[in-house]
A tleap script that builds the chain and sets N, CA, C and O, in Angstrom:
source leaprc.protein.ff14SB
mol = sequence {
  NMET ARG ARG ARG GLN PRO LYS ARG THR PHE
  LYS GLU ILE ARG GLU LEU ILE LEU LYS ASP
  PHE SER LYS GLY GLN ARG THR VAL ASN GLU
  ILE ALA GLN SER THR GLY LEU THR TRP ARG
  THR VAL ASP ASN HIE ILE ILE HIE LEU ILE
  GLY LYS GLY LEU VAL GLU PRO VAL PHE ILE
  SER GLU TYR VAL LYS ILE TYR ARG LEU LYS
  GLN VAL LYS CPRO
}
set mol.1.N position { 12.796 -17.564 7.170 }
set mol.1.CA position { 13.262 -18.682 7.971 }
set mol.1.C position { 12.015 -19.429 8.604 }
set mol.1.O position { 11.111 -18.821 9.178 }
set mol.2.N position { 12.050 -20.771 8.448 }
set mol.2.CA position { 10.959 -21.519 9.064 }
set mol.2.C position { 11.111 -21.724 10.577 }
set mol.2.O position { 12.197 -22.022 11.075 }
set mol.3.N position { 10.051 -21.566 11.254 }
set mol.3.CA position { 10.134 -21.823 12.704 }
set mol.3.C position { 9.981 -23.217 12.921 }
set mol.3.O position { 9.267 -23.875 12.164 }
set mol.4.N position { 10.601 -23.758 13.918 }
set mol.4.CA position { 10.479 -25.174 14.342 }
set mol.4.C position { 9.205 -25.426 15.044 }
set mol.4.O position { 8.788 -24.587 15.843 }
set mol.5.N position { 8.540 -26.534 14.807 }
set mol.5.CA position { 7.378 -26.885 15.542 }
set mol.5.C position { 7.773 -27.259 16.973 }
set mol.5.O position { 8.830 -27.859 17.164 }
set mol.6.N position { 6.996 -26.942 17.943 }
set mol.6.CA position { 7.260 -27.348 19.340 }
set mol.6.C position { 7.264 -28.892 19.385 }
set mol.6.O position { 6.506 -29.548 18.670 }
set mol.7.N position { 8.150 -29.458 20.255 }
set mol.7.CA position { 8.194 -30.886 20.364 }
set mol.7.C position { 6.888 -31.416 20.930 }
set mol.7.O position { 6.265 -30.778 21.778 }
set mol.8.N position { 6.481 -32.577 20.459 }
set mol.8.CA position { 5.211 -33.178 20.963 }
set mol.8.C position { 5.641 -33.947 22.306 }
set mol.8.O position { 6.780 -34.362 22.518 }
set mol.9.N position { 4.649 -34.058 23.100 }
set mol.9.CA position { 4.873 -34.856 24.308 }
set mol.9.C position { 4.767 -36.363 24.022 }
set mol.9.O position { 4.239 -36.773 22.988 }
set mol.10.N position { 5.260 -37.149 24.924 }
set mol.10.CA position { 5.101 -38.640 24.767 }
set mol.10.C position { 3.642 -39.011 24.656 }
set mol.10.O position { 3.268 -39.862 23.850 }
set mol.11.N position { 2.796 -38.357 25.486 }
set mol.11.CA position { 1.387 -38.615 25.524 }
set mol.11.C position { 0.788 -38.312 24.128 }
set mol.11.O position { 0.039 -39.124 23.586 }
set mol.12.N position { 1.121 -37.142 23.559 }
set mol.12.CA position { 0.621 -36.770 22.270 }
set mol.12.C position { 0.999 -37.737 21.152 }
set mol.12.O position { 0.178 -38.078 20.301 }
set mol.13.N position { 2.323 -38.193 21.172 }
set mol.13.CA position { 2.804 -39.129 20.243 }
set mol.13.C position { 2.078 -40.414 20.259 }
set mol.13.O position { 1.658 -40.936 19.226 }
set mol.14.N position { 1.919 -40.965 21.536 }
set mol.14.CA position { 1.272 -42.202 21.704 }
set mol.14.C position { -0.201 -42.189 21.315 }
set mol.14.O position { -0.724 -43.168 20.783 }
set mol.15.N position { -0.850 -41.089 21.582 }
set mol.15.CA position { -2.265 -40.967 21.158 }
set mol.15.C position { -2.360 -40.887 19.599 }
set mol.15.O position { -3.323 -41.386 19.017 }
set mol.16.N position { -1.414 -40.295 18.974 }
set mol.16.CA position { -1.400 -40.253 17.582 }
set mol.16.C position { -1.170 -41.614 16.964 }
set mol.16.O position { -1.770 -41.942 15.941 }
set mol.17.N position { -0.314 -42.406 17.569 }
set mol.17.CA position { -0.083 -43.817 17.167 }
set mol.17.C position { -1.240 -44.687 17.360 }
set mol.17.O position { -1.577 -45.483 16.483 }
set mol.18.N position { -1.894 -44.565 18.519 }
set mol.18.CA position { -3.056 -45.376 18.820 }
set mol.18.C position { -4.248 -45.064 17.857 }
set mol.18.O position { -4.986 -45.951 17.427 }
set mol.19.N position { -4.382 -43.737 17.552 }
set mol.19.CA position { -5.396 -43.292 16.623 }
set mol.19.C position { -5.189 -43.954 15.253 }
set mol.19.O position { -6.143 -44.358 14.589 }
set mol.20.N position { -3.958 -44.049 14.866 }
set mol.20.CA position { -3.655 -44.629 13.539 }
set mol.20.C position { -4.077 -46.070 13.402 }
set mol.20.O position { -4.365 -46.574 12.316 }
set mol.21.N position { -4.102 -46.729 14.594 }
set mol.21.CA position { -4.576 -48.176 14.496 }
set mol.21.C position { -6.049 -48.289 14.218 }
set mol.21.O position { -6.541 -49.402 14.036 }
set mol.22.N position { -6.775 -47.204 14.177 }
set mol.22.CA position { -8.247 -47.309 13.774 }
set mol.22.C position { -8.349 -47.802 12.377 }
set mol.22.O position { -9.416 -48.257 11.965 }
set mol.23.N position { -7.232 -47.731 11.588 }
set mol.23.CA position { -7.205 -48.285 10.257 }
set mol.23.C position { -6.969 -49.770 10.174 }
set mol.23.O position { -6.935 -50.345 9.086 }
set mol.24.N position { -6.804 -50.399 11.344 }
set mol.24.CA position { -6.552 -51.847 11.420 }
set mol.24.C position { -5.111 -52.106 11.732 }
set mol.24.O position { -4.400 -51.279 12.302 }
set mol.25.N position { -4.687 -53.346 11.316 }
set mol.25.CA position { -3.288 -53.770 11.523 }
set mol.25.C position { -2.385 -52.860 10.773 }
set mol.25.O position { -2.664 -52.454 9.645 }
set mol.26.N position { -1.279 -52.539 11.425 }
set mol.26.CA position { -0.318 -51.546 10.799 }
set mol.26.C position { 1.061 -51.987 10.987 }
set mol.26.O position { 1.368 -52.653 11.975 }
set mol.27.N position { 2.016 -51.611 9.983 }
set mol.27.CA position { 3.386 -51.833 10.130 }
set mol.27.C position { 3.935 -50.538 10.739 }
set mol.27.O position { 3.281 -49.495 10.692 }
set mol.28.N position { 5.141 -50.616 11.311 }
set mol.28.CA position { 5.813 -49.480 11.787 }
set mol.28.C position { 5.975 -48.413 10.747 }
set mol.28.O position { 5.786 -47.222 10.994 }
set mol.29.N position { 6.351 -48.907 9.506 }
set mol.29.CA position { 6.531 -47.898 8.377 }
set mol.29.C position { 5.190 -47.172 8.045 }
set mol.29.O position { 5.186 -45.968 7.790 }
set mol.30.N position { 4.085 -47.903 8.052 }
set mol.30.CA position { 2.768 -47.283 7.785 }
set mol.30.C position { 2.390 -46.229 8.768 }
set mol.30.O position { 1.877 -45.171 8.402 }
set mol.31.N position { 2.648 -46.522 10.052 }
set mol.31.CA position { 2.392 -45.544 11.063 }
set mol.31.C position { 3.241 -44.316 10.967 }
set mol.31.O position { 2.791 -43.183 11.131 }
set mol.32.N position { 4.516 -44.598 10.687 }
set mol.32.CA position { 5.525 -43.499 10.582 }
set mol.32.C position { 5.130 -42.544 9.463 }
set mol.32.O position { 5.190 -41.326 9.630 }
set mol.33.N position { 4.710 -43.119 8.278 }
set mol.33.CA position { 4.346 -42.356 7.132 }
set mol.33.C position { 3.097 -41.554 7.369 }
set mol.33.O position { 3.044 -40.377 7.011 }
set mol.34.N position { 2.083 -42.160 7.968 }
set mol.34.CA position { 0.825 -41.483 8.093 }
set mol.34.C position { 0.827 -40.467 9.264 }
set mol.34.O position { 0.033 -39.527 9.253 }
set mol.35.N position { 1.686 -40.641 10.245 }
set mol.35.CA position { 1.680 -39.665 11.363 }
set mol.35.C position { 2.858 -38.646 11.215 }
set mol.35.O position { 2.867 -37.658 11.950 }
set mol.36.N position { 3.829 -38.838 10.319 }
set mol.36.CA position { 4.866 -37.902 10.185 }
set mol.36.C position { 5.983 -38.055 11.181 }
set mol.36.O position { 6.863 -37.202 11.297 }
set mol.37.N position { 5.932 -39.199 11.926 }
set mol.37.CA position { 6.977 -39.497 12.919 }
set mol.37.C position { 8.091 -40.289 12.199 }
set mol.37.O position { 7.942 -40.751 11.067 }
set mol.38.N position { 9.224 -40.413 12.937 }
set mol.38.CA position { 10.240 -41.304 12.332 }
set mol.38.C position { 9.936 -42.738 12.701 }
set mol.38.O position { 9.181 -43.026 13.630 }
set mol.39.N position { 10.569 -43.652 11.918 }
set mol.39.CA position { 10.478 -45.055 12.117 }
set mol.39.C position { 10.850 -45.380 13.563 }
set mol.39.O position { 10.125 -46.064 14.285 }
set mol.40.N position { 12.004 -44.860 13.948 }
set mol.40.CA position { 12.561 -45.186 15.263 }
set mol.40.C position { 11.695 -44.708 16.401 }
set mol.40.O position { 11.568 -45.389 17.419 }
set mol.41.N position { 11.092 -43.535 16.239 }
set mol.41.CA position { 10.156 -43.023 17.269 }
set mol.41.C position { 8.935 -43.925 17.393 }
set mol.41.O position { 8.504 -44.249 18.500 }
set mol.42.N position { 8.361 -44.343 16.215 }
set mol.42.CA position { 7.236 -45.176 16.291 }
set mol.42.C position { 7.557 -46.497 16.980 }
set mol.42.O position { 6.838 -46.934 17.879 }
set mol.43.N position { 8.653 -47.127 16.542 }
set mol.43.CA position { 9.141 -48.343 17.082 }
set mol.43.C position { 9.284 -48.324 18.616 }
set mol.43.O position { 8.829 -49.221 19.326 }
set mol.44.N position { 9.938 -47.255 19.081 }
set mol.44.CA position { 10.113 -47.092 20.595 }
set mol.44.C position { 8.825 -46.972 21.304 }
set mol.44.O position { 8.626 -47.588 22.350 }
set mol.45.N position { 7.906 -46.166 20.746 }
set mol.45.CA position { 6.635 -45.942 21.475 }
set mol.45.C position { 5.739 -47.152 21.439 }
set mol.45.O position { 4.983 -47.393 22.380 }
set mol.46.N position { 5.812 -47.945 20.331 }
set mol.46.CA position { 5.067 -49.161 20.250 }
set mol.46.C position { 5.560 -50.225 21.280 }
set mol.46.O position { 4.761 -51.015 21.782 }
set mol.47.N position { 6.867 -50.234 21.582 }
set mol.47.CA position { 7.363 -51.077 22.629 }
set mol.47.C position { 6.774 -50.749 23.922 }
set mol.47.O position { 6.428 -51.638 24.699 }
set mol.48.N position { 6.637 -49.421 24.203 }
set mol.48.CA position { 5.963 -48.944 25.414 }
set mol.48.C position { 4.516 -49.369 25.449 }
set mol.48.O position { 4.046 -49.882 26.465 }
set mol.49.N position { 3.808 -49.169 24.369 }
set mol.49.CA position { 2.392 -49.514 24.290 }
set mol.49.C position { 2.131 -51.009 24.458 }
set mol.49.O position { 1.088 -51.399 24.983 }
set mol.50.N position { 3.051 -51.830 24.027 }
set mol.50.CA position { 3.001 -53.253 24.224 }
set mol.50.C position { 3.098 -53.527 25.723 }
set mol.50.O position { 2.306 -54.284 26.284 }
set mol.51.N position { 4.080 -52.900 26.355 }
set mol.51.CA position { 4.225 -53.046 27.742 }
set mol.51.C position { 3.075 -52.678 28.568 }
set mol.51.O position { 2.840 -53.280 29.616 }
set mol.52.N position { 2.289 -51.637 28.107 }
set mol.52.CA position { 1.084 -51.242 28.815 }
set mol.52.C position { -0.146 -52.047 28.469 }
set mol.52.O position { -1.235 -51.824 28.998 }
set mol.53.N position { 0.064 -53.020 27.537 }
set mol.53.CA position { -1.064 -53.938 27.157 }
set mol.53.C position { -2.041 -53.335 26.215 }
set mol.53.O position { -3.170 -53.817 26.120 }
set mol.54.N position { -1.660 -52.283 25.497 }
set mol.54.CA position { -2.598 -51.627 24.554 }
set mol.54.C position { -2.436 -52.151 23.098 }
set mol.54.O position { -3.386 -52.100 22.317 }
set mol.55.N position { -1.257 -52.643 22.749 }
set mol.55.CA position { -0.976 -53.107 21.405 }
set mol.55.C position { -0.315 -54.445 21.445 }
set mol.55.O position { 0.391 -54.743 22.409 }
set mol.56.N position { -0.502 -55.246 20.475 }
set mol.56.CA position { 0.045 -56.533 20.378 }
set mol.56.C position { 0.660 -56.848 19.054 }
set mol.56.O position { 0.121 -56.403 18.040 }
set mol.57.N position { 1.753 -57.585 18.973 }
set mol.57.CA position { 2.342 -57.940 17.650 }
set mol.57.C position { 1.429 -58.999 16.997 }
set mol.57.O position { 0.857 -59.854 17.674 }
set mol.58.N position { 1.313 -58.911 15.657 }
set mol.58.CA position { 0.611 -59.828 14.885 }
set mol.58.C position { 1.590 -60.754 14.096 }
set mol.58.O position { 1.372 -61.957 13.954 }
set mol.59.N position { 2.656 -60.129 13.606 }
set mol.59.CA position { 3.681 -60.824 12.916 }
set mol.59.C position { 4.975 -59.977 12.979 }
set mol.59.O position { 4.956 -58.766 12.761 }
set mol.60.N position { 6.083 -60.653 13.282 }
set mol.60.CA position { 7.350 -60.027 13.366 }
set mol.60.C position { 8.379 -60.846 12.623 }
set mol.60.O position { 8.557 -62.017 12.956 }
set mol.61.N position { 9.066 -60.303 11.637 }
set mol.61.CA position { 10.150 -60.972 10.954 }
set mol.61.C position { 11.317 -60.034 10.937 }
set mol.61.O position { 11.272 -58.939 11.499 }
set mol.62.N position { 12.384 -60.486 10.271 }
set mol.62.CA position { 13.542 -59.681 10.106 }
set mol.62.C position { 13.271 -58.404 9.275 }
set mol.62.O position { 14.005 -57.420 9.375 }
set mol.63.N position { 12.221 -58.443 8.471 }
set mol.63.CA position { 11.984 -57.295 7.518 }
set mol.63.C position { 10.789 -56.544 7.856 }
set mol.63.O position { 10.690 -55.392 7.433 }
set mol.64.N position { 9.811 -57.086 8.612 }
set mol.64.CA position { 8.568 -56.278 8.868 }
set mol.64.C position { 8.066 -56.649 10.224 }
set mol.64.O position { 8.206 -57.786 10.675 }
set mol.65.N position { 7.461 -55.646 10.889 }
set mol.65.CA position { 6.783 -55.778 12.110 }
set mol.65.C position { 5.277 -55.318 11.980 }
set mol.65.O position { 5.025 -54.157 11.660 }
set mol.66.N position { 4.340 -56.184 12.217 }
set mol.66.CA position { 2.916 -55.787 12.094 }
set mol.66.C position { 2.289 -55.830 13.470 }
set mol.66.O position { 2.472 -56.795 14.213 }
set mol.67.N position { 1.525 -54.752 13.825 }
set mol.67.CA position { 0.921 -54.667 15.119 }
set mol.67.C position { -0.593 -54.475 14.981 }
set mol.67.O position { -1.102 -54.235 13.886 }
set mol.68.N position { -1.267 -54.578 16.055 }
set mol.68.CA position { -2.715 -54.228 16.170 }
set mol.68.C position { -3.046 -53.804 17.558 }
set mol.68.O position { -2.261 -54.029 18.479 }
set mol.69.N position { -4.181 -53.199 17.738 }
set mol.69.CA position { -4.675 -52.881 19.068 }
set mol.69.C position { -5.007 -54.171 19.752 }
set mol.69.O position { -5.560 -55.072 19.121 }
set mol.70.N position { -4.699 -54.295 20.995 }
set mol.70.CA position { -4.960 -55.515 21.754 }
set mol.70.C position { -6.498 -55.622 21.953 }
set mol.70.O position { -7.193 -54.667 22.302 }
set mol.71.N position { -6.952 -56.844 21.706 }
set mol.71.CA position { -8.389 -57.065 21.894 }
set mol.71.C position { -8.755 -57.200 23.403 }
set mol.71.O position { -8.156 -58.004 24.117 }
set mol.72.N position { -9.662 -56.468 23.833 }
set mol.72.CA position { -10.150 -56.450 25.244 }
set mol.72.C position { -11.148 -57.676 25.306 }
set mol.72.O position { -12.124 -57.774 24.562 }
set mol.73.N position { -10.801 -58.595 26.267 }
set mol.73.CA position { -11.687 -59.650 26.568 }
set mol.73.C position { -12.764 -59.319 27.563 }
set mol.73.O position { -12.512 -58.776 28.639 }
set mol.74.N position { -14.048 -59.683 27.151 }
set mol.74.CA position { -15.146 -59.224 28.076 }
set mol.74.C position { -15.102 -60.051 29.362 }
set mol.74.O position { -15.917 -59.840 30.260 }
savepdb mol mol.pdb
quit
């Protein structure tokens, strides 16, 4: 019988998502696939990261959402 992995904390999940942005602009699906998180989890955490000013939307349509790390202005 397989043991269940311990749940990750919100902090761990958000760090994982932010680290994935090192690859550039990403869709929610791309992040979900490369991190092993569900689409819904990624979407919810991205909303939080937008609110914190760390991530910004590049393009949002009915079918796709593309995000990137927010550029820090000097």
